[in-house]
mmJSON file of the N, C-alpha and C atoms, coordinates in Angstrom:
{"data_MODEL":{"atom_site":{
"group_PDB":["ATOM","ATOM","ATOM","ATOM","ATOM","ATOM","ATOM","ATOM","ATOM","ATOM","ATOM","ATOM","ATOM","ATOM","ATOM","ATOM","ATOM","ATOM","ATOM","ATOM","ATOM","ATOM","ATOM","ATOM","ATOM","ATOM","ATOM","ATOM","ATOM","ATOM","ATOM","ATOM","ATOM","ATOM","ATOM","ATOM","ATOM","ATOM","ATOM","ATOM","ATOM","ATOM","ATOM","ATOM","ATOM","ATOM","ATOM","ATOM","ATOM","ATOM","ATOM","ATOM","ATOM","ATOM","ATOM","ATOM","ATOM","ATOM","ATOM","ATOM","ATOM","ATOM","ATOM","ATOM","ATOM","ATOM","ATOM","ATOM","ATOM","ATOM","ATOM","ATOM","ATOM","ATOM","ATOM","ATOM","ATOM","ATOM","ATOM","ATOM","ATOM","ATOM","ATOM","ATOM","ATOM","ATOM","ATOM","ATOM","ATOM","ATOM","ATOM","ATOM","ATOM","ATOM","ATOM","ATOM","ATOM","ATOM","ATOM","ATOM","ATOM","ATOM","ATOM","ATOM","ATOM","ATOM","ATOM","ATOM","ATOM","ATOM","ATOM","ATOM","ATOM","ATOM","ATOM","ATOM","ATOM"],
"id":[1,2,3,4,5,6,7,8,9,10,11,12,13,14,15,16,17,18,19,20,21,22,23,24,25,26,27,28,29,30,31,32,33,34,35,36,37,38,39,40,41,42,43,44,45,46,47,48,49,50,51,52,53,54,55,56,57,58,59,60,61,62,63,64,65,66,67,68,69,70,71,72,73,74,75,76,77,78,79,80,81,82,83,84,85,86,87,88,89,90,91,92,93,94,95,96,97,98,99,100,101,102,103,104,105,106,107,108,109,110,111,112,113,114,115,116,117],
"type_symbol":["N","C","C","N","C","C","N","C","C","N","C","C","N","C","C","N","C","C","N","C","C","N","C","C","N","C","C","N","C","C","N","C","C","N","C","C","N","C","C","N","C","C","N","C","C","N","C","C","N","C","C","N","C","C","N","C","C","N","C","C","N","C","C","N","C","C","N","C","C","N","C","C","N","C","C","N","C","C","N","C","C","N","C","C","N","C","C","N","C","C","N","C","C","N","C","C","N","C","C","N","C","C","N","C","C","N","C","C","N","C","C","N","C","C","N","C","C"],
"label_atom_id":["N","CA","C","N","CA","C","N","CA","C","N","CA","C","N","CA","C","N","CA","C","N","CA","C","N","CA","C","N","CA","C","N","CA","C","N","CA","C","N","CA","C","N","CA","C","N","CA","C","N","CA","C","N","CA","C","N","CA","C","N","CA","C","N","CA","C","N","CA","C","N","CA","C","N","CA","C","N","CA","C","N","CA","C","N","CA","C","N","CA","C","N","CA","C","N","CA","C","N","CA","C","N","CA","C","N","CA","C","N","CA","C","N","CA","C","N","CA","C","N","CA","C","N","CA","C","N","CA","C","N","CA","C","N","CA","C"],
"label_alt_id":[null,null,null,null,null,null,null,null,null,null,null,null,null,null,null,null,null,null,null,null,null,null,null,null,null,null,null,null,null,null,null,null,null,null,null,null,null,null,null,null,null,null,null,null,null,null,null,null,null,null,null,null,null,null,null,null,null,null,null,null,null,null,null,null,null,null,null,null,null,null,null,null,null,null,null,null,null,null,null,null,null,null,null,null,null,null,null,null,null,null,null,null,null,null,null,null,null,null,null,null,null,null,null,null,null,null,null,null,null,null,null,null,null,null,null,null,null],
"label_comp_id":["MET","MET","MET","LEU","LEU","LEU","GLN","GLN","GLN","GLU","GLU","GLU","GLN","GLN","GLN","GLU","GLU","GLU","ALA","ALA","ALA","HIS","HIS","HIS","ALA","ALA","ALA","ALA","ALA","ALA","GLU","GLU","GLU","PHE","PHE","PHE","GLU","GLU","GLU","ARG","ARG","ARG","THR","THR","THR","PHE","PHE","PHE","ILE","ILE","ILE","ALA","ALA","ALA","ILE","ILE","ILE","LYS","LYS","LYS","PRO","PRO","PRO","ASP","ASP","ASP","GLY","GLY","GLY","VAL","VAL","VAL","GLN","GLN","GLN","ARG","ARG","ARG","GLY","GLY","GLY","LEU","LEU","LEU","VAL","VAL","VAL","ARG","ARG","ARG","LEU","LEU","LEU","ASN","ASN","ASN","ILE","ILE","ILE","PRO","PRO","PRO","MET","MET","MET","ARG","ARG","ARG","CYS","CYS","CYS","PHE","PHE","PHE","SER","SER","SER"],
"label_asym_id":["A","A","A","A","A","A","A","A","A","A","A","A","A","A","A","A","A","A","A","A","A","A","A","A","A","A","A","A","A","A","A","A","A","A","A","A","A","A","A","A","A","A","A","A","A","A","A","A","A","A","A","A","A","A","A","A","A","A","A","A","A","A","A","A","A","A","A","A","A","A","A","A","A","A","A","A","A","A","A","A","A","A","A","A","A","A","A","A","A","A","A","A","A","A","A","A","A","A","A","A","A","A","A","A","A","A","A","A","A","A","A","A","A","A","A","A","A"],
"label_entity_id":["1","1","1","1","1","1","1","1","1","1","1","1","1","1","1","1","1","1","1","1","1","1","1","1","1","1","1","1","1","1","1","1","1","1","1","1","1","1","1","1","1","1","1","1","1","1","1","1","1","1","1","1","1","1","1","1","1","1","1","1","1","1","1","1","1","1","1","1","1","1","1","1","1","1","1","1","1","1","1","1","1","1","1","1","1","1","1","1","1","1","1","1","1","1","1","1","1","1","1","1","1","1","1","1","1","1","1","1","1","1","1","1","1","1","1","1","1"],
"label_seq_id":[1,1,1,2,2,2,3,3,3,4,4,4,5,5,5,6,6,6,7,7,7,8,8,8,9,9,9,10,10,10,11,11,11,12,12,12,13,13,13,14,14,14,15,15,15,16,16,16,17,17,17,18,18,18,19,19,19,20,20,20,21,21,21,22,22,22,23,23,23,24,24,24,25,25,25,26,26,26,27,27,27,28,28,28,29,29,29,30,30,30,31,31,31,32,32,32,33,33,33,34,34,34,35,35,35,36,36,36,37,37,37,38,38,38,39,39,39],
"pdbx_PDB_ins_code":[null,null,null,null,null,null,null,null,null,null,null,null,null,null,null,null,null,null,null,null,null,null,null,null,null,null,null,null,null,null,null,null,null,null,null,null,null,null,null,null,null,null,null,null,null,null,null,null,null,null,null,null,null,null,null,null,null,null,null,null,null,null,null,null,null,null,null,null,null,null,null,null,null,null,null,null,null,null,null,null,null,null,null,null,null,null,null,null,null,null,null,null,null,null,null,null,null,null,null,null,null,null,null,null,null,null,null,null,null,null,null,null,null,null,null,null,null],
"Cartn_x":[29.955,30.961,32.038,32.472,33.516,33.039,31.785,31.25,31.238,30.942,30.957,32.369,33.36,34.751,35.188,34.781,35.136,34.487,33.237,32.543,33.202,33.593,34.25,35.613,36.346,37.659,37.528,36.481,36.284,36.08,35.581,35.381,36.706,37.79,39.077,40.077,39.662,40.59,40.977,42.239,42.768,43.569,43.687,44.495,45.645,46.845,48.027,48.563,48.737,49.28,50.563,51.66,52.949,53.348,53.652,54.078,55.443,56.405,57.747,57.772,58.625,58.68,58.937,59.759,60.024,58.781,57.917,56.662,55.751,55.758,54.956,55.569,56.877,57.562,57.353,57.354,57.195,55.742,54.841,53.433,52.761,53.301,52.722,51.466,51.301,50.2,49.368,48.086,47.141,46.16,46.116,45.31,44.355,43.085,42.076,41.071,41.292,40.413,39.819,38.507,37.886,38.236,38.434,38.811,37.723,36.493,35.426,35.624,36.441,36.736,37.588,38.259,39.166,38.545,37.295,36.667,36.059],
"Cartn_y":[22.284,22.026,23.117,23.525,24.539,25.875,26.226,27.481,27.476,26.347,26.247,26.464,25.905,26.069,27.524,28.178,29.58,30.452,30.189,30.963,30.757,29.531,29.233,29.927,29.928,30.571,32.081,32.673,34.116,34.558,33.692,34.04,34.282,33.713,33.787,34.685,35.385,36.238,37.442,37.816,38.971,39.807,41.083,41.968,42.499,42.399,42.907,44.081,45.204,46.392,46.775,46.792,47.172,48.539,49.444,50.789,51.032,51.323,51.57,52.91,53.031,54.268,55.519,55.424,56.611,57.06,56.137,56.502,57.292,56.95,57.682,59.057,59.118,60.39,61.369,60.874,61.735,62.111,61.571,61.924,61.278,60.159,59.494,58.708,58.446,57.586,58.298,58.31,58.761,57.63,57.124,55.949,56.251,56.068,56.298,55.162,54.122,52.961,52.812,52.844,52.656,51.284,51.229,49.972,48.914,49.316,48.32,47.46,47.92,47.132,45.917,45.947,44.867,43.878,44.068,43.144,41.956],
"Cartn_z":[0.461,1.484,1.478,0.295,0.197,0.762,0.502,1.027,2.549,3.159,4.616,5.147,4.465,4.889,4.762,3.68,3.486,4.544,4.867,5.892,7.245,7.529,8.802,8.868,7.782,7.748,7.916,7.384,7.484,8.925,9.77,11.17,11.881,11.377,12.047,11.335,10.298,9.567,10.412,10.334,11.046,10.058,10.346,9.522,10.362,9.836,10.521,9.724,10.392,9.74,10.465,9.748,10.33,9.79,10.695,10.314,10.943,10.126,10.645,11.382,12.383,13.172,12.336,11.3,10.489,9.727,9.38,8.721,9.635,10.903,11.884,12.127,12.281,12.532,11.387,10.177,9.003,8.753,9.543,9.407,8.212,7.745,6.581,6.936,8.216,8.637,9.686,9.476,10.496,10.684,11.889,12.155,13.289,13.038,14.058,13.965,14.749,14.743,16.131,16.247,17.566,18.135,19.438,20.076,19.925,19.71,19.562,18.314,17.388,16.193,16.523,17.653,18.015,18.983,19.321,20.282,19.583],
"occupancy":[1.0,1.0,1.0,1.0,1.0,1.0,1.0,1.0,1.0,1.0,1.0,1.0,1.0,1.0,1.0,1.0,1.0,1.0,1.0,1.0,1.0,1.0,1.0,1.0,1.0,1.0,1.0,1.0,1.0,1.0,1.0,1.0,1.0,1.0,1.0,1.0,1.0,1.0,1.0,1.0,1.0,1.0,1.0,1.0,1.0,1.0,1.0,1.0,1.0,1.0,1.0,1.0,1.0,1.0,1.0,1.0,1.0,1.0,1.0,1.0,1.0,1.0,1.0,1.0,1.0,1.0,1.0,1.0,1.0,1.0,1.0,1.0,1.0,1.0,1.0,1.0,1.0,1.0,1.0,1.0,1.0,1.0,1.0,1.0,1.0,1.0,1.0,1.0,1.0,1.0,1.0,1.0,1.0,1.0,1.0,1.0,1.0,1.0,1.0,1.0,1.0,1.0,1.0,1.0,1.0,1.0,1.0,1.0,1.0,1.0,1.0,1.0,1.0,1.0,1.0,1.0,1.0],
"B_iso_or_equiv":[0.0,0.0,0.0,0.0,0.0,0.0,0.0,0.0,0.0,0.0,0.0,0.0,0.0,0.0,0.0,0.0,0.0,0.0,0.0,0.0,0.0,0.0,0.0,0.0,0.0,0.0,0.0,0.0,0.0,0.0,0.0,0.0,0.0,0.0,0.0,0.0,0.0,0.0,0.0,0.0,0.0,0.0,0.0,0.0,0.0,0.0,0.0,0.0,0.0,0.0,0.0,0.0,0.0,0.0,0.0,0.0,0.0,0.0,0.0,0.0,0.0,0.0,0.0,0.0,0.0,0.0,0.0,0.0,0.0,0.0,0.0,0.0,0.0,0.0,0.0,0.0,0.0,0.0,0.0,0.0,0.0,0.0,0.0,0.0,0.0,0.0,0.0,0.0,0.0,0.0,0.0,0.0,0.0,0.0,0.0,0.0,0.0,0.0,0.0,0.0,0.0,0.0,0.0,0.0,0.0,0.0,0.0,0.0,0.0,0.0,0.0,0.0,0.0,0.0,0.0,0.0,0.0],
"pdbx_formal_charge":[null,null,null,null,null,null,null,null,null,null,null,null,null,null,null,null,null,null,null,null,null,null,null,null,null,null,null,null,null,null,null,null,null,null,null,null,null,null,null,null,null,null,null,null,null,null,null,null,null,null,null,null,null,null,null,null,null,null,null,null,null,null,null,null,null,null,null,null,null,null,null,null,null,null,null,null,null,null,null,null,null,null,null,null,null,null,null,null,null,null,null,null,null,null,null,null,null,null,null,null,null,null,null,null,null,null,null,null,null,null,null,null,null,null,null,null,null],
"auth_seq_id":[1,1,1,2,2,2,3,3,3,4,4,4,5,5,5,6,6,6,7,7,7,8,8,8,9,9,9,10,10,10,11,11,11,12,12,12,13,13,13,14,14,14,15,15,15,16,16,16,17,17,17,18,18,18,19,19,19,20,20,20,21,21,21,22,22,22,23,23,23,24,24,24,25,25,25,26,26,26,27,27,27,28,28,28,29,29,29,30,30,30,31,31,31,32,32,32,33,33,33,34,34,34,35,35,35,36,36,36,37,37,37,38,38,38,39,39,39],
"auth_comp_id":["MET","MET","MET","LEU","LEU","LEU","GLN","GLN","GLN","GLU","GLU","GLU","GLN","GLN","GLN","GLU","GLU","GLU","ALA","ALA","ALA","HIS","HIS","HIS","ALA","ALA","ALA","ALA","ALA","ALA","GLU","GLU","GLU","PHE","PHE","PHE","GLU","GLU","GLU","ARG","ARG","ARG","THR","THR","THR","PHE","PHE","PHE","ILE","ILE","ILE","ALA","ALA","ALA","ILE","ILE","ILE","LYS","LYS","LYS","PRO","PRO","PRO","ASP","ASP","ASP","GLY","GLY","GLY","VAL","VAL","VAL","GLN","GLN","GLN","ARG","ARG","ARG","GLY","GLY","GLY","LEU","LEU","LEU","VAL","VAL","VAL","ARG","ARG","ARG","LEU","LEU","LEU","ASN","ASN","ASN","ILE","ILE","ILE","PRO","PRO","PRO","MET","MET","MET","ARG","ARG","ARG","CYS","CYS","CYS","PHE","PHE","PHE","SER","SER","SER"],
"auth_asym_id":["A","A","A","A","A","A","A","A","A","A","A","A","A","A","A","A","A","A","A","A","A","A","A","A","A","A","A","A","A","A","A","A","A","A","A","A","A","A","A","A","A","A","A","A","A","A","A","A","A","A","A","A","A","A","A","A","A","A","A","A","A","A","A","A","A","A","A","A","A","A","A","A","A","A","A","A","A","A","A","A","A","A","A","A","A","A","A","A","A","A","A","A","A","A","A","A","A","A","A","A","A","A","A","A","A","A","A","A","A","A","A","A","A","A","A","A","A"],
"auth_atom_id":["N","CA","C","N","CA","C","N","CA","C","N","CA","C","N","CA","C","N","CA","C","N","CA","C","N","CA","C","N","CA","C","N","CA","C","N","CA","C","N","CA","C","N","CA","C","N","CA","C","N","CA","C","N","CA","C","N","CA","C","N","CA","C","N","CA","C","N","CA","C","N","CA","C","N","CA","C","N","CA","C","N","CA","C","N","CA","C","N","CA","C","N","CA","C","N","CA","C","N","CA","C","N","CA","C","N","CA","C","N","CA","C","N","CA","C","N","CA","C","N","CA","C","N","CA","C","N","CA","C","N","CA","C","N","CA","C"],
"pdbx_PDB_model_num":[1,1,1,1,1,1,1,1,1,1,1,1,1,1,1,1,1,1,1,1,1,1,1,1,1,1,1,1,1,1,1,1,1,1,1,1,1,1,1,1,1,1,1,1,1,1,1,1,1,1,1,1,1,1,1,1,1,1,1,1,1,1,1,1,1,1,1,1,1,1,1,1,1,1,1,1,1,1,1,1,1,1,1,1,1,1,1,1,1,1,1,1,1,1,1,1,1,1,1,1,1,1,1,1,1,1,1,1,1,1,1,1,1,1,1,1,1]
}}}
């Protein structure tokens, strides 16, 4: 039963990445994620 719940929960997991504007300005972050990853 627990494995079924874990599998069901994994279907809805999302990742949130917050990058502050100064981090982008300083060139600390380079992000290249194809839009198909978000579909």
